[in-house]
Structure formats: C-alpha cells, structure tokens
C-alpha positions in Angstrom: 41.5 23.0 136.0 38.6 21.1 134.6 38.2 18.3 132.1 39.6 17.7 128.7 38.4 14.8 126.6 40.7 13.4 123.9 38.4 12.0 121.2 41.3 10.1 119.7 41.7 7.9 122.8 38.3 8.1 124.5 40.1 9.1 127.7 38.9 11.9 129.9 41.6 13.7 131.8 40.6 15.8 134.9 43.0 18.2 136.5 42.5 20.6 139.4 44.5 23.5 140.9 44.4 24.2 144.5 40.9 24.9 145.7 40.1 28.6 146.3 39.6 28.3 150.1 42.7 26.1 150.4 44.8 28.7 148.6 43.4 31.5 150.7 44.2 29.7 153.9 47.6 28.4 152.9 50.3 30.6 154.3 52.9 28.8 152.4 51.4 30.0 149.1 51.9 33.6 150.0 55.2 33.0 151.7 56.5 31.6 148.4 56.2 35.1 147.0 58.1 36.7 149.8 61.5 35.9 148.3 62.9 38.4 145.9 64.1 35.8 143.5 60.7 35.0 142.1 60.0 38.7 141.5 63.4 39.0 139.8 62.5 36.1 137.6 59.2 37.6 136.6 60.6 41.1 135.9 63.5 39.6 133.9 60.9 38.0 131.7 60.9 40.8 129.1 58.0 39.3 127.1 55.8 39.3 130.2 56.9 42.6 131.7 57.3 44.3 128.3 53.7 43.3 127.4 52.3 45.0 130.5 54.5 48.1 129.9 53.4 48.4 126.3 49.8 47.7 127.0 49.7 50.4 129.8 51.8 53.0 127.9 50.0 52.7 124.6 46.6 53.1 126.2 46.8 56.5 128.0 43.0 57.0 127.7 42.6 54.1 130.2 45.1 55.4 132.8 45.4 59.2 132.7 43.8 60.7 135.8 42.3 57.3 136.6 42.2 55.3 139.9 43.8 51.9 139.4 44.0 48.7 141.5 47.2 46.7 141.1 46.2 43.3 142.5 49.1 41.1 143.7 51.5 44.0 143.1 54.7 42.2 144.2 57.4 44.8 144.0 54.9 47.3 142.5 56.4 47.3 139.0 53.0 47.5 137.3 52.0 50.3 139.8 54.9 52.4 138.6 53.9 51.7 134.9 50.4 53.0 135.7 51.8 56.2 137.3 54.0 56.7 134.3 50.9 56.5 132.1 49.2 59.2 134.1 47.2 57.4 136.8 45.9 59.7 139.5 46.2 57.0 142.2 47.1 53.3 142.4 46.1 51.0 145.2 48.8 48.3 145.2 47.5 45.3 147.1 49.9 42.5 148.1 49.4 39.7 150.6 53.0 38.5 151.0 55.8 40.2 153.0 57.4 41.5 149.8 54.9 44.3 150.3 57.3 45.7 152.9 60.0 46.0 150.2 57.6 47.5 147.7 56.7 50.2 150.2 60.4 51.1 150.6 60.8 51.4 146.8 57.7 53.5 146.5 58.8 55.8 149.2 62.3 56.0 147.8 60.8 57.2 144.5 58.6 59.8 146.5 55.4 58.3 145.1 53.7 57.3 148.4 51.0 59.9 147.6 50.3 58.3 144.2 50.8 54.6 145.0 49.0 53.5 148.1 50.5 50.2 149.3 47.9 48.0 151.1 49.3 44.8 152.7 46.8 42.0 152.8 44.5 39.7 150.8 42.0 41.5 148.5 39.3 39.4 150.1 40.2 40.9 153.6 41.1 44.5 152.9 39.0 47.6 152.2 39.8 50.1 149.5 39.0 53.7 150.1 37.1 53.9 146.8 36.1 52.0 143.7 38.6 51.9 140.8 38.5 52.6 137.1 41.0 49.9 136.1 42.2 46.6 137.6 45.7 45.5 136.6 47.0 42.1 137.6 49.6 39.5 136.6 47.4 36.7 137.8 48.4 33.9 135.4 49.9 30.7 136.7 51.5 27.6 135.1 49.4 26.4 132.3 47.4 29.6 133.0 45.3 28.3 135.9 47.6 26.3 138.2 48.2 28.3 141.3 46.8 31.4 139.6 44.9 34.1 141.4 42.1 34.6 139.0 39.5 33.9 141.7 40.9 37.0 143.6 40.7 39.1 140.4 37.1 38.0 140.0 36.4 39.0 143.6 38.1 42.4 143.1 36.2 43.0 139.9 32.8 42.3 141.4 33.5 44.4 144.5 35.7 47.3 143.5 35.6 47.9 139.7 33.4 50.8 138.6 30.7 50.1 135.9 32.4 50.3 132.6 35.8 49.9 134.2 38.8 48.3 132.4 40.5 44.9 133.1 44.1 44.4 132.2 44.3 41.8 130.8 40.8 41.4 129.4 41.0 37.9 128.0 43.0 34.7 128.2 43.1 31.7 125.8 44.5 28.2 126.3 45.7 26.0 123.4 46.7 22.4 123.1 48.7 20.5 120.5 50.2 17.0 120.1 53.9 16.9 119.6 56.7 14.6 118.5 60.1 14.9 120.3 62.4 12.0 119.5 65.3 13.8 121.0 63.6 13.9 124.4 62.6 10.3 124.1 66.1 9.3 123.2 67.7 11.3 126.0 65.4 10.2 128.8 64.0 6.8 127.8 66.4 5.1 125.4 69.2 6.2 127.7 68.4 3.3 129.9 68.8 0.6 127.3 72.4 -0.2 128.1 74.8 1.4 130.6 78.4 0.4 130.8 77.7 -2.9 129.1 74.8 -3.7 131.5 71.3 -4.3 130.1 69.1 -1.8 131.8 66.2 -2.1 129.3 63.9 -3.6 131.9 63.7 -0.2 133.7 62.4 1.6 130.6 58.7 1.2 131.6 59.5 3.0 134.9 61.6 5.6 133.0 58.5 6.3 130.9 56.3 6.6 133.9 58.8 9.1 135.5 59.3 11.1 132.4 55.7 11.5 131.4 53.8 11.5 134.7 54.7 15.2 135.4 54.4 18.2 133.2 57.5 19.8 131.8 58.0 23.5 131.1 59.8 23.6 127.8 60.2 25.5 124.5 58.2 23.8 121.8 60.0 24.1 118.4 57.7 24.5 115.4 59.1 21.3 113.8 57.9 19.3 116.8 54.3 20.2 116.4 52.2 17.3 115.1 49.1 19.3 114.2 47.7 22.8 114.2 46.9 24.3 117.6 43.4 23.9 119.1 42.0 26.7 121.3 40.1 24.8 124.0 39.3 27.6 126.5 38.7 31.3 126.4 38.4 33.3 129.6 36.6 36.7 129.4 37.9 38.5 132.5 34.9 40.8 132.5 32.3 38.0 132.8 34.0 34.8 134.1 32.8 33.6 137.4 34.5 31.5 140.1 31.8 28.9 139.7 32.6 28.5 136.0 36.2 27.9 136.8 35.5 25.0 139.1 35.3 22.6 136.1 35.2 23.0 132.4 34.9 20.4 129.6 36.1 20.5 126.1 36.1 17.9 123.3 38.7 18.2 120.7 40.0 16.4 117.6 43.3 16.9 116.0 44.5 16.0 112.5 48.2 15.2 112.4 50.2 17.0 109.8 53.5 15.0 110.2 54.4 11.3 110.5 55.9 10.1 113.7 55.3 9.0 117.3 53.2 11.3 119.5 55.1 11.8 122.7 52.7 14.1 124.5 50.4 17.1 124.5 51.7 20.6 124.8 49.6 23.4 126.2 50.2 27.2 126.4 48.2 30.4 126.7 48.1 34.0 125.7 46.4 36.9 127.2 44.8 39.9 125.5 44.9 43.5 126.6 41.9 45.3 125.1 42.7 48.9 125.6 40.7 51.9 124.4 43.6 53.1 122.2 45.3 49.9 121.2 44.8 46.2 121.7 47.8 44.0 122.4 48.3 40.3 122.8 50.8 38.9 125.3 51.9 35.4 124.3 
C-alpha cells in the first residue's frame, strides 16, 4: 500500500489496496463479513483473539468505568472482553448484517444496557458521546490490504477523547528474502516431465503463475535468507489517511545463507500499549 524499493535489483514495486471511497461504496466488501464463517475463522485464531483478550484484561486501568468504541465489532467478541474488564459502556459499531446476530447474542447475555449495538458505517453514524478507548481488529492481509484503518483514523479524530487509548496502538511491517526449494520443486520442477512427456517448455508459465500472486504461508526459520527488516511503523495515535496513500522505503539485505532467493516474505505485528502492561500481538 505504497512503494518499496529493492536496492539489490533497482526495481520499484508499487502496490495499492482498495481506495478508501471505493471500499466505503462497495457493498460487496461489507457483505463478505455477513457470513458467520469468517467470524468463526477469526475467533478460532487463538493468537489473534487471545492477544486482544490478554491486552484488555491485563490493563484494567484503561477499561474500568470507561466508555469504549468497538469499531467493526463483528459478533461483538471484543465488546464482551471490554465489559469483562469493567467498561461502563461499549458502543459496538458494525456495518455488515452480522450486526443483527451480534445484537441477539448481546441480548441473550442481558448486556444490552452495557453494549450498545449500532449498525452502520462509522463515517455515517452518530455516537451518543465521545469515548475513552477505541478497540478494533482492523488489520488486513499484509496488514493494509482490505484493512479498515482509514475508518479507525476517522473514528479517532471524531470520537476519541483527548488522552484516550487506542487498542492496538502501533503496527509494524517486516520484509525478508527467503529460499524455499521444496516449494520450487513442488510447483515448478513438477512440470519437467509428466508420464514420460516433456513438459519443461511450460515451466516459464508455471513460474509466472506461482509467483505472480502472494501466498499466505508459514515461513520456517531455516528458510529465511537474512535478518528481518522493519520497513514501516504505523502509530495509530498520529497516522493520517493521507500518509497511507503512499509510502516509500529503501532497504538492503545481507544474506546469511547460500541458495536461490525465491521471493520476499512480509508479515506484521501490532502493539498494545496499555497503562498497566504493554503486549505485542504477532
């Protein structure tokens, strides 16, 4: 979502997520979050959900008797965590129709006086008051693809009290070159010969297909060809939508193993900077 320049190849790679107005106007984007399966997948991710649970419950000073905005609440799981931590009131904002199911769960737990479900886009709804804390699981693939950080920024500027807390407070992106001979063997060299037929002429197209799209994978330590390079830090208290339109970073890597470089891997972490305890969600 910006520009990264690889000094080893003199190539500049530019990549963009959906533009903010397009995302806001795209009904399909919100409809994709209406199906329960995507919320099940997120809640089943114990690293993700557990990080929010631990960050909220280990920082009672930030939540006890406080007013909280849970932005993009989904099934309202984070809203429940905030109430468990002592929040006085939580405004749970959700634009997709999963909000209807969240309302049912909230009412079945008799928490409709504590958790106020507001169905709609944060850019189009009005909260009854400003909030002490904003909690949101806004991160997308590679952090910024299809993320809702622009909405978090809008909510922060409009609804967060001076000195209020952001959960998470910071996000960092990393890049590293990697060697994966097994992947290359399985998806490229596979085409050399099939059933006694020479298929090697299709290998250039196989490379194009294999490496033109990103893959979501686990990167084993032994595949890392250098030390990670942190190429972007986002301060959720100060970042602006304008700054997110494009960013540029030069980087240089020193390989620590011998072998063929098959690609670049990128990942992110987010930091919860609580009053009582700071946690990192990787």
